[in-house]
C-alpha positions, -999 to +999 in steps of 0.1 A: +130-516-315+163-499-320+191-522-333+221-509-315+232-487-286+241-459-310+205-456-321+188-458-287+159-434-285+164-426-249+136-406-233+109-419-257+092-436-227+079-466-246+060-478-215+054-444-200+016-446-204+016-478-184+037-463-156+017-430-157-014-450-151-001-463-117+011-428-106+048-432-112+070-401-112+091-401-144+128-396-138+156-385-162+188-396-145+224-388-154+245-414-172+276-408-151+274-415-113+298-418-083+310-454-085+312-462-048+274-468-042+275-495-070+308-510-059+296-513-022+261-525-027+254-542-060+276-572-056+305-590-074+287-597-106+280-560-112+314-549-100+333-569-125+311-557-154+311-519-146+329-492-165+348-471-139+368-440-146+384-412-126+369-377-122+388-344-123+395-345-086+404-382-084+369-394-075+357-428-089+329-424-115+309-451-133+288-452-164+254-462-151+254-500-147+220-501-130+190-479-124+179-490-090+207-475-070+204-440-087+166-441-081+171-449-045+197-421-041+172-397-058+145-408-033+168-402-004+176-367-016+142-356-026+114-375-010+102-383+026+070-401+018+064-433-002+067-428-039+070-448-071+093-440-100+097-449-137+126-444-161+140-453-194+176-452-206+208-470-214+228-490-188+264-500-194+278-534-184+303-558-199+288-590-211+302-622-224+286-615-258+268-586-274+269-549-268+277-534-234+249-509-239+214-520-230+182-500-233+159-505-203+128-491-188+117-498-153+097-491-122+107-488-085+082-486-056+098-472-025+084-467+009+051-487+008+049-514+035+063-548+025+033-570+019+023-599-003-003-578-021+024-552-030+047-580-044+019-594-064+009-560-078+045-552-089+049-586-106+016-581-124+028-547-136+060-562-149+040-589-168+018-562-182+048-543-195+062-574-212+028-582-227+026-547-242+058-555-262+040-582-282+065-607-271+044-638-273+033-662-246+046-653-212+059-674-183+073-662-149+098-677-125+099-666-089+122-673-060+128-659-025+163-652-011+148-648+024+139-685+024+175-695+016+188-672+043+164-688+068+176-723+057+212-714+063+204-702+098+182-732+105+211-755+095+234-736+118+260-730+091+289-707+103+283-670+096+312-667+072+299-695+051+263-681+053+276-649+038+295-667+010+266-690+001+242-661+002+264-643-023+264-674-046+226-678-045+213-677-081+247-686-095+245-724-099+282-731-109+295-711-080+271-726-056+280-761-067+317-754-062+310-741-027+290-772-018+317-795-032+343-777-010+321-780+021+317-817+016+354-825+010+380-835+035+392-807+059+423-788+048+454-783+070+454-753+094+479-724+090+507-725+115+502-704+146+520-702+179+504-718+209+486-688+224+472-676+191+462-711+181+443-717+214+423-685+210+416-691+173+405-727+179+381-715+206+368-688+183+376-663+211+378-630+193+387-610+224+416-633+233+428-634+198+426-596+195+445-591+227+473-616+217+476-599+183+478-565+199+507-577+221+525-592+191+521-560+171+533-538+200+563-562+206+573-559+169+570-522+169+538-520+148+520-495+171+499-481+142+495-509+117+475-506+085+449-529+100+440-530+137+444-561+157+406-563+159+403-563+121+431-589+117+414-612+142+380-608+126+395-615+091+415-645+104+386-661+121+364-657+091+391-672+069+396-700+093+358-707+092+359-707+054+389-729+052+381-754+080+343-757+079+330-790+065+293-798+066+278-831+074+262-852+046+228-844+061+233-807+058+248-809+022+218-831+012+194-806+026+210-777+008+210-795-025+174-807-021+163-771-014+181-757-043+166-782-067+130-778-055+105-764-081+067-762-082+039-742-097+035-712-075+002-724-060+020-756-048+052-739-036+042-736+001+031-773+003+064-785-013+085-763+010+066-776+040+072-811+029+109-803+024+112-787+058+096-816+076+119-841+058+150-821+065+141-814+101+143-776+098+121-747+107+119-720+080+097-699+103+084-665+092+101-667+058+080-697+048+048-681+061+056-649+041+063-670+009+030-688+013+011-655+015+030-640-014+025-671-036-013-669-029-014-632-038+006-638-069-016-666-081-047-646-075-033-614-091-021-629-124-047-654-137-038-670-170+000-666-166+021-696-158+042-688-127+066-713-114+085-712-081+122-723-081+138-724-046+173-720-062+164-691-084+180-658-076+194-627-093+231-617-093+227-586-072+235-585-034+208-561-024+178-584-027+160-594+005+129-614-005+109-621-036+128-622-069+114-629-104+120-629-141+095-627-169+102-646-201+084-646-235+084-672-263+099-648-289+130-639-268+159-661-257+165-643-224+143-629-197+127-596-208+120-584-173+136-590-139+132-576-104+125-582-068+123-568-033+153-549-017+142-537+017+177-530+031+192-511+002+179-477+012+195-480+047+228-492+032+227-461+010+222-437+040+186-439+051+183-438+090+162-470+090+151-498+067+127-486+039+106-512+020+112-512-017+106-534-048+110-529-085+119-543-119+134-534-153+124-544-188+148-547-217+139-528-248+170-534-270+168-555-301+167-592-291+191-619-305+174-646-327+153-670-308+175-700-298+207-679-297+228-679-265+214-654-240+237-624-237+227-616-201+195-618-181+184-582-178+197-579-143+181-553-120+159-549-090 
């Protein structure tokens, strides 16, 4: 493997034969891209690690921090039917240690129906790719963001906190801080006059918007930078974030879920046991996980695959199964990926398009036992 970013043999297609065998179209994507699609869809972790500059006409540009979004944009521009893609190249992200340049190869399957068999097939392909690197014994960790989302809804957590907890999924320190805040004594409320306070306490967006419009007009702000509706929405969201405190029962259920782990063939049983004990209904999300776990176990014999309910990946666009693939000779995950069924629509597709993929790191590893310099983030 190459030892540094300067020596990356981009375009060699180290796993190209593997991807060719499953009918992937090989893409050669530019290094410089419009920054907004990454900033708007990839999430906070990617945003703070990106290298962003300004183009000749003032547009924001970014060195490619991720392959998934460029592949999705290529599909939107050039394909109407389901298609799968493969690629190899350098991505650029700041890391706590090590080079900001990472050589990756990967695979994206866009447009096929979302199904347990497809998830199992893609995970098996990722395992095959890692195995071909001669990386030693392999083990896999899987999680499912849809299950956590279903739990937040079943526990009737306010929407503003659902969004915040969803963004913290897979980031243990941030999640622990949120749960500590949600279980602490309630903070004081910001001062409001009687009319605004009554509407805010009732959560009445229409009444609060009307009162704010009257205040803005009375003060001469007929065309403020933010509309009264936007101010009301933001205020009520912030009020929910500030004032919401969850009962010990709800906090205990969240912590119990996030700590749940099992071999993949036992995951559905353990989740059913958790749901019954917590008095929640995880509905179709649990049914889908059970089917996916069965397909994964059948499709990857001989590979240890473990389910962790609190395992996620630091990208906002995932919607279901997420996974990473580790090998004994590497101190960090060699492959990572998952399902992102809403990303295409966010990027401009007229409707949701099922999609799943993964990347595999190809750059030179740190010595075994060294601190991991990132987890090979990607779809």
